[in-house]
N, C-alpha and C positions, 0 to 999 in steps of 0.2 A: 607240598616241602613250602615247610615255611623256611623264614629265612633265618632263625636261628638254625635251624636242619644245614641249612643249605652253609651256612657258616661255618660249622661245627663240622661235615664233610670237605668242606675247600682246604681246611688245616689237616683234617685225618689224612687224605689224598698227597700235600705236600709232602707230613711228614713220612709217607711210606716211599713215595717218588719223589726223592730231595733232589731238586735242580741246582747244578753248579759246583755241586759237590764235589770233592776231589781237585788234586793240584798237579792233573794231568800238563796244564797249557803254563807250566814255571815256565821253561825258556823265551815262548813268545812273551810272556808277561815281562820279565828280568830285563827283553831288550825294545820294552817301549819305551815312549818317551817320559812317562811317569808311574813309579811301582811302589804301591804302599802295603803291608804287611801290620795285622794287627790280629790279638791275641787276647783274649777277654773271659774272666772265667768269672761262676756266680760261687763265691764258696759258699751260701746257704743252701744251695740246692744240689751244688757241682757241676750246671750246665756251662759249656764250655766251647767256645768256638774260634776257631784262627780264618781271617778273612784277609785276602788280596787283591787287590784294586795295579789295575794299570790304564795309566789315562794316555792317549794321543790323540789326537787332529779334533781335539778341544770337545773331547766323549769320553766316559769309561768302557774302552774296547771290552774291558775284562772283569768279572769280578767270581772271584776260586771261593768255595769255604770248605773247612773240615771240621767239627765236631761231634761233639756226641751231648747230649742231655736229654730232656720232656719232649713231647711230643711239641708242645708248643714252643719251643726255641728253637727247635730244628726245624719244625714247616716256617716260622717267619723266616728263617734263615734263606729258602728255598723260594720264597715270595721274595723276597729280600732281593735276589742273582736275578727275578726275573725283569724284578722294576727300573734294576739298576745299569742291567749293561744295556749299549748302546743308549741311556741317557746323557746328556749336558753335567757337569760338574752341579751347575743353576739348578736345572732340573733336580737333579738327585736329592739336593738340601731340602726343594720345595714339600716334593714325599716324603723325606726322614722328616722335616717338623711338622709335616700334617700328621704323620704315621704318631708321633712322639704327645702330640695335643691329645689324639683324638685317644691314647693308652693313655696318660693323666690328667684325663676330666672325670674319671671315677663314672663312666657310665654318661653322662652329660653330653657328651659331643657324638654324633652317627658319626662313622666312617663314610666317605664320598668314595664308590666306588670307580667315578671317574676324576677321582683324584690320587686312590689307592688302588685301584684296581682288585686281586684277590687281598691286597693287605686290610680293607679294608673287614676280611670276615674275623680280624681279632679284635672288632668293637668290643665283642663281650668280655675280651679279656683285663678290659679297664674297671669293670665293678671288682676284680679282685688284685687288691694291690699287692699281694706277693707272690703274683703271677706278670707281672706286668714287668718288671728287669727280667724272665724268660724268652720274653716276645721281642724285648728291646737289646740283645746282649748282640746279637749280630750287626743289628743295624748302630751301634757304638763303634764295633769293629772296624765297618765296613768306613765311617766318619769318618774316624783315627787313620784309617789307610788312604785314605782319599786325599786326605790334607799330606800326606806326607807324600803322595805319588801326585802334588801338586795342585792338585782341584780344586 
């Protein structure tokens, strides 16, 4: 299996089985030391996501999301959940910065799976400027929610 095919499969798998989707943990989040929520909308394509972040004890205790949109945006939110939960705010910022840099590179910067984990699968998205916002929407919401939570 080629690397491109593997990356496509990672995106499809996350789009189908959305990790961290749903707000069942709202009470626990609200009782956390820090809580933030951000809603983002891409009016161009209709992607929409709301991310809730709970921070306590120097780590992102919970990142939950709900949304609708294309496979890229939903898969990206799922991957984001897996990378953010349990990370320190600084670790999360570093991963988010690396993800943003890769996506804005127009294919010039390869995704490092050691840093980005499954998020490296979105490397190919960087070649399509119209799809970069699809991949970034949940990450922008998470960064905003984390700031609100004091992270």
